ZALUMZA-447704 format. One record per residue (C-alpha): residue in one letter; x, y, z; residue number from 1; chain. Coordinates in steps of 0.25 Angstrom, whole numbers, always signed. Layout:
# residues N
<rec><res>A</res><c1>X</c1><c2>Y</c2><c3>Z</c3><n>NUM</n><chain>A</chain></rec>
...
//
This chain:
# residues 66
<rec><res>M</res><c1>+254</c1><c2>+82</c2><c3>+494</c3><n>1</n><chain>A</chain></rec>
<rec><res>A</res><c1>+255</c1><c2>+96</c2><c3>+495</c3><n>2</n><chain>A</chain></rec>
<rec><res>A</res><c1>+269</c1><c2>+102</c2><c3>+496</c3><n>3</n><chain>A</chain></rec>
<rec><res>R</res><c1>+266</c1><c2>+110</c2><c3>+508</c3><n>4</n><chain>A</chain></rec>
<rec><res>P</res><c1>+252</c1><c2>+110</c2><c3>+514</c3><n>5</n><chain>A</chain></rec>
<rec><res>T</res><c1>+246</c1><c2>+124</c2><c3>+514</c3><n>6</n><chain>A</chain></rec>
<rec><res>R</res><c1>+232</c1><c2>+130</c2><c3>+518</c3><n>7</n><chain>A</chain></rec>
<rec><res>A</res><c1>+229</c1><c2>+130</c2><c3>+503</c3><n>8</n><chain>A</chain></rec>
<rec><res>T</res><c1>+232</c1><c2>+115</c2><c3>+502</c3><n>9</n><chain>A</chain></rec>
<rec><res>L</res><c1>+226</c1><c2>+110</c2><c3>+515</c3><n>10</n><chain>A</chain></rec>
<rec><res>W</res><c1>+211</c1><c2>+110</c2><c3>+518</c3><n>11</n><chain>A</chain></rec>
<rec><res>P</res><c1>+202</c1><c2>+100</c2><c3>+525</c3><n>12</n><chain>A</chain></rec>
<rec><res>E</res><c1>+196</c1><c2>+89</c2><c3>+516</c3><n>13</n><chain>A</chain></rec>
<rec><res>P</res><c1>+183</c1><c2>+84</c2><c3>+520</c3><n>14</n><chain>A</chain></rec>
<rec><res>H</res><c1>+181</c1><c2>+69</c2><c3>+523</c3><n>15</n><chain>A</chain></rec>
<rec><res>Y</res><c1>+167</c1><c2>+68</c2><c3>+516</c3><n>16</n><chain>A</chain></rec>
<rec><res>A</res><c1>+166</c1><c2>+64</c2><c3>+502</c3><n>17</n><chain>A</chain></rec>
<rec><res>D</res><c1>+165</c1><c2>+75</c2><c3>+491</c3><n>18</n><chain>A</chain></rec>
<rec><res>S</res><c1>+156</c1><c2>+73</c2><c3>+478</c3><n>19</n><chain>A</chain></rec>
<rec><res>S</res><c1>+166</c1><c2>+63</c2><c3>+473</c3><n>20</n><chain>A</chain></rec>
<rec><res>G</res><c1>+166</c1><c2>+55</c2><c3>+485</c3><n>21</n><chain>A</chain></rec>
<rec><res>N</res><c1>+180</c1><c2>+58</c2><c3>+489</c3><n>22</n><chain>A</chain></rec>
<rec><res>T</res><c1>+184</c1><c2>+62</c2><c3>+503</c3><n>23</n><chain>A</chain></rec>
<rec><res>S</res><c1>+197</c1><c2>+68</c2><c3>+509</c3><n>24</n><chain>A</chain></rec>
<rec><res>Y</res><c1>+201</c1><c2>+53</c2><c3>+512</c3><n>25</n><chain>A</chain></rec>
<rec><res>T</res><c1>+200</c1><c2>+51</c2><c3>+496</c3><n>26</n><chain>A</chain></rec>
<rec><res>K</res><c1>+210</c1><c2>+62</c2><c3>+494</c3><n>27</n><chain>A</chain></rec>
<rec><res>D</res><c1>+219</c1><c2>+57</c2><c3>+506</c3><n>28</n><chain>A</chain></rec>
<rec><res>A</res><c1>+220</c1><c2>+44</c2><c3>+500</c3><n>29</n><chain>A</chain></rec>
<rec><res>V</res><c1>+225</c1><c2>+50</c2><c3>+486</c3><n>30</n><chain>A</chain></rec>
<rec><res>E</res><c1>+235</c1><c2>+59</c2><c3>+493</c3><n>31</n><chain>A</chain></rec>
<rec><res>N</res><c1>+240</c1><c2>+47</c2><c3>+501</c3><n>32</n><chain>A</chain></rec>
<rec><res>K</res><c1>+242</c1><c2>+39</c2><c3>+489</c3><n>33</n><chain>A</chain></rec>
<rec><res>L</res><c1>+249</c1><c2>+50</c2><c3>+481</c3><n>34</n><chain>A</chain></rec>
<rec><res>K</res><c1>+258</c1><c2>+53</c2><c3>+493</c3><n>35</n><chain>A</chain></rec>
<rec><res>K</res><c1>+262</c1><c2>+38</c2><c3>+494</c3><n>36</n><chain>A</chain></rec>
<rec><res>A</res><c1>+265</c1><c2>+38</c2><c3>+479</c3><n>37</n><chain>A</chain></rec>
<rec><res>V</res><c1>+273</c1><c2>+50</c2><c3>+480</c3><n>38</n><chain>A</chain></rec>
<rec><res>C</res><c1>+281</c1><c2>+45</c2><c3>+492</c3><n>39</n><chain>A</chain></rec>
<rec><res>D</res><c1>+283</c1><c2>+32</c2><c3>+485</c3><n>40</n><chain>A</chain></rec>
<rec><res>G</res><c1>+288</c1><c2>+39</c2><c3>+472</c3><n>41</n><chain>A</chain></rec>
<rec><res>A</res><c1>+277</c1><c2>+33</c2><c3>+464</c3><n>42</n><chain>A</chain></rec>
<rec><res>V</res><c1>+272</c1><c2>+47</c2><c3>+460</c3><n>43</n><chain>A</chain></rec>
<rec><res>S</res><c1>+279</c1><c2>+61</c2><c3>+460</c3><n>44</n><chain>A</chain></rec>
<rec><res>L</res><c1>+273</c1><c2>+71</c2><c3>+470</c3><n>45</n><chain>A</chain></rec>
<rec><res>A</res><c1>+270</c1><c2>+81</c2><c3>+458</c3><n>46</n><chain>A</chain></rec>
<rec><res>D</res><c1>+262</c1><c2>+70</c2><c3>+451</c3><n>47</n><chain>A</chain></rec>
<rec><res>A</res><c1>+254</c1><c2>+67</c2><c3>+464</c3><n>48</n><chain>A</chain></rec>
<rec><res>R</res><c1>+251</c1><c2>+81</c2><c3>+467</c3><n>49</n><chain>A</chain></rec>
<rec><res>N</res><c1>+247</c1><c2>+83</c2><c3>+453</c3><n>50</n><chain>A</chain></rec>
<rec><res>A</res><c1>+238</c1><c2>+71</c2><c3>+453</c3><n>51</n><chain>A</chain></rec>
<rec><res>I</res><c1>+231</c1><c2>+75</c2><c3>+466</c3><n>52</n><chain>A</chain></rec>
<rec><res>I</res><c1>+229</c1><c2>+90</c2><c3>+462</c3><n>53</n><chain>A</chain></rec>
<rec><res>T</res><c1>+223</c1><c2>+85</c2><c3>+449</c3><n>54</n><chain>A</chain></rec>
<rec><res>N</res><c1>+213</c1><c2>+76</c2><c3>+455</c3><n>55</n><chain>A</chain></rec>
<rec><res>C</res><c1>+215</c1><c2>+69</c2><c3>+468</c3><n>56</n><chain>A</chain></rec>
<rec><res>T</res><c1>+205</c1><c2>+58</c2><c3>+465</c3><n>57</n><chain>A</chain></rec>
<rec><res>T</res><c1>+213</c1><c2>+53</c2><c3>+453</c3><n>58</n><chain>A</chain></rec>
<rec><res>A</res><c1>+227</c1><c2>+57</c2><c3>+458</c3><n>59</n><chain>A</chain></rec>
<rec><res>V</res><c1>+231</c1><c2>+42</c2><c3>+462</c3><n>60</n><chain>A</chain></rec>
<rec><res>C</res><c1>+226</c1><c2>+36</c2><c3>+449</c3><n>61</n><chain>A</chain></rec>
<rec><res>S</res><c1>+232</c1><c2>+47</c2><c3>+440</c3><n>62</n><chain>A</chain></rec>
<rec><res>L</res><c1>+245</c1><c2>+44</c2><c3>+446</c3><n>63</n><chain>A</chain></rec>
<rec><res>G</res><c1>+244</c1><c2>+29</c2><c3>+443</c3><n>64</n><chain>A</chain></rec>
<rec><res>L</res><c1>+243</c1><c2>+26</c2><c3>+458</c3><n>65</n><chain>A</chain></rec>
<rec><res>S</res><c1>+232</c1><c2>+17</c2><c3>+465</c3><n>66</n><chain>A</chain></rec>
//
């Protein structure tokens, strides 16, 4: 959801679980839900960006999406 991908915003994400049990697939699912919500007009791009920057594990819930 970056405006324009750059070296600073792109990096390889490991598929193994971190200490919270999240993987890159977890973040991918959140990003896809947010992208769909923005495209459907359910949420603004600014709100989606802010939610994922604040905490990608709670971004969907914080915007009232499921």
